Each structure stands twice: as structure tokens, then as C-alpha cells.
N, C-alpha and C positions, 0 to 999 in steps of 0.2 A: 341499375342493374351490375354486377360485377362478373368480370370474367376471366378464368382463372383455366389456364391452356396447360398442360404437362403432358409427358410422351414417354415410350418405354421402345428402346432397341431402336431410337431414329433422333436425330438433331429436328428442332423447331427454329425456322428462322423469325427474324421480326417481322418482314414481311406475311409470314403466313399468320403470325399473332394478330396482325392488323386485318389481314383479310377476315378471318374467323368475329373478330369483334363486329365487323361492317356486317358480315350476315347475321350472327346472332341478334341483333336488333329488331329483326322483323318477327321475331320472337313476341315483343312487347306488345305488339297490337293483336294478340290475342289471349294474353295472360298480363296484365299490368302490374301483378302482384310479385312479378319475379324478382328474388333478391340477387340468384347467384346462380351461373351457370359454369359448371365445370364440364372443360373439354379433355378427352385424355385419346391421344392419339398413339397406334401402336403399330408397328410393322413386323409381320410374322417373319422369322429366319427361316429359310427353305422353304417355303411356301410350296404346297403341291399345288395351291390353286393361283397363278400369278394374278387372274384378275381379281381375288380378295383377299390380296397379301397386305394390305392396308386397313386396319380398322380405326372408326372413329365413336368413340363413346360418350354421349352427352348427358347431362346430369343437372336437372333444372331444380331449384329449391326455391321456393315461393311462402306463404303465409299459406296456402293450401298443401297438398299432397306433393311428395316427390317423383318427378317425373325421368324416368331413362329412355334414353333410345339409342341404339347402336346399326350400324351398317359398316359391311366392309365392301371395297373396289381395289381397283388398280391403281389408284393414283389417292392421296389425301384429299385434292381438290372433290372429286368424285366422292368420296366415302362422307366428307363433309356435307354436300349437297342431299346425299341420299338419308342420314342422319337425321339431318335437319329437316326433312321432309316429314319423317313418319313422327317427329317431336311437334312438329306443327298440327299435323292430323290428331296427335293425342289431345292436344291443348283445345282444338275446334270442337271434338267430342267433349272433353271435360264443360265448355262453353254451352253446348248444347245442352247436357245433361242440370246444369244449376239452372236454365231458363225453364224446366220444365220443374224443377225442385220449387222455382217460385212460383210457380201457378200459372204459367204461358203455355196456352195450346198441351194443356193435362189431359190426355185421353182417357174417356170412359173405360174401368176394366170391365173383363166378363162379368164378375163378383158383382158390381153395380148396376150392371145390366141387368142380370139376372133378376137383383133384389128389388129393382124399377119394376119389373114385368109380373114379380108377384106380388106386387101392389095394387096390381089390375092396371097400369098403366098399360095403354097399347104398344104392341112391337111394331116397328115402323118397316114393315115388310108387305107390299104391295101381293094381291091377292093372286094377280095374275103372272106373278112373277116366275119364272122356272126356275127349279131349286135343281143345283148342279150338285153332284156327287163325284169326286176326284181324290186320287191317291196322293197323298204328300208323304213320301219315304214310306213306312210300313203303316202309317195312322190313314184311315178311311175319313175324309171330310166333307162335310154334308154342307152345302152352301157356301158363300164368300168367307166367313168365319175369321177371326183373326190367329187363328192356328198356323205356326210355322215350325216346322220339323227341320231338323237338319242334324245328321249323324257325323260325328266324326271319332275318331277312334286316336289316340297318341299311346305310343311308348311311354311306361311309369319307373322311373327310377326312383327307390325310395327317397328324401329329401328331408331335411328338419325343417320347423316352421321358418327361421330367421331366414335360409334358401328361398323357399316358399313365397314369401312377402317380398323379396329381392323380384322372382321372378315376377310375380303380378304386376310391378311397377316396372319394368323393364318392358311386358307386352301391353302397359298402360289400359287393364282391364281392371275392373271394380271387384272381381273375383280370382281365385287361381284354385283348380283342383290338381290335387296332387296324394301321394302316398308318404304319409307318416312315417319316416326313418324309425321313431322310438316306440310308437304303440302298431305299425304297421296295418295300419288303419286307412280306408279312403277316407279324404279329408277335404274341406274347401276352405280357404282363408277368404277374408270378403271384407273390404272396406265399409265403414260406419261413419257416421258423423264426422266432422273434423278429423282429430289426427286418429281415431281409435279403429281396430282392427277386431275382427270378429272371427271363429274357427269352430266350422260344424264338420264332427266326425259319424262316422259310421260304425256300429259295433254287429259285424256280420257274423258274430257267434251268434 
């Protein structure tokens, strides 16, 4: 695994380079396909928040998708550790997704369960079980149900597709919701198999 360290507005000592290389070795246990990791160290001039004046950005390139993680702290050692923890978490999630994709512990979908019930197979529900009704967000849920509702609202500044792809890789998700700057439509970019991406847009007219 190659490690490339660069900086903006600050100097990098040889000791820090060696420290970075020693730290990044732990990433290989999460993903042995890593080919190259780029480390960018940036110090903000006249920082308004001294506790976030140093930023570290990690970019991992492998045979799979590119992963990015960044963090800011008061010093470069702390920022590096925070960014490394974020990237390690992304790699663990990616490894878990690959396990499910290859058939390990793949859960039965709601559609499959309904189809099975429609074929006359008995539902695995005890007659004496008390049916619970509860509110999950704005939705009323009957029984245990696999339904999980979480409401989140984010301010949306229109961006182009390239920036949306970058933001998706930055947060380590398989999709990213955005407002397309050119079409002004709500859109979502998502990761397909291999290195491909897809885009879904809503025509609100």
C-alpha cells in the first residue's frame, strides 16, 4: 500500500510522515484491496475555532470504490486519529455489505414474506401474542414490524453531479440526495455494482 502525504499552509516533518504510515497500516485489516492512500494535512489560517484549526483528509483508492474521510482538530495527531476512525468505520460497513451481498445472513424481505403468506404458508405468529400498536415518527406501526422511520431535514444548496458524487464518497454512503444545479430537480445519485453510478431525478412539474 502506497502512502502519499501532502500539506497546505503548513510543513510536514519526516517524523509525522512515518507516524502516518504506521497508523494507516491498520486499514489493511479492513480492506486488503487498498492500493494507495492519500493524506492531505491543512492548517487554517486565522482559524475562528482553534479546536478545529487542523484538518486531515484521507482518500483511499483500491480495486473497489474510492473512500474519503476527513476530520478537524486542534493538532494534526488528533485530526489524523479522528479521520482514521471514520475511514475504518466506512470500511467495516462496506465489508458487512459485501457479506450480505454474497448470501451470508441475508434477511428475508417484506415482499418475500408477503408472497410466502400468499402461497398458503402459515404465518409464524402465536395466537396468544398480544398485538402492539405504537407510533414511529408520523407512522402508526402494528406489531413488531420491520418498519423503521427516521425523519431528517437538511438545507440543500443546488450542486452539480460531480460534486454530489464527491459528497457521497465523503460521507461513505451508497447514495446521496441533492438538488441538481442544472435541472433544479430533487435527485439522488447511488452506487451500482462495480464502479458504476446511477442517478434518479424527480420531475415535480
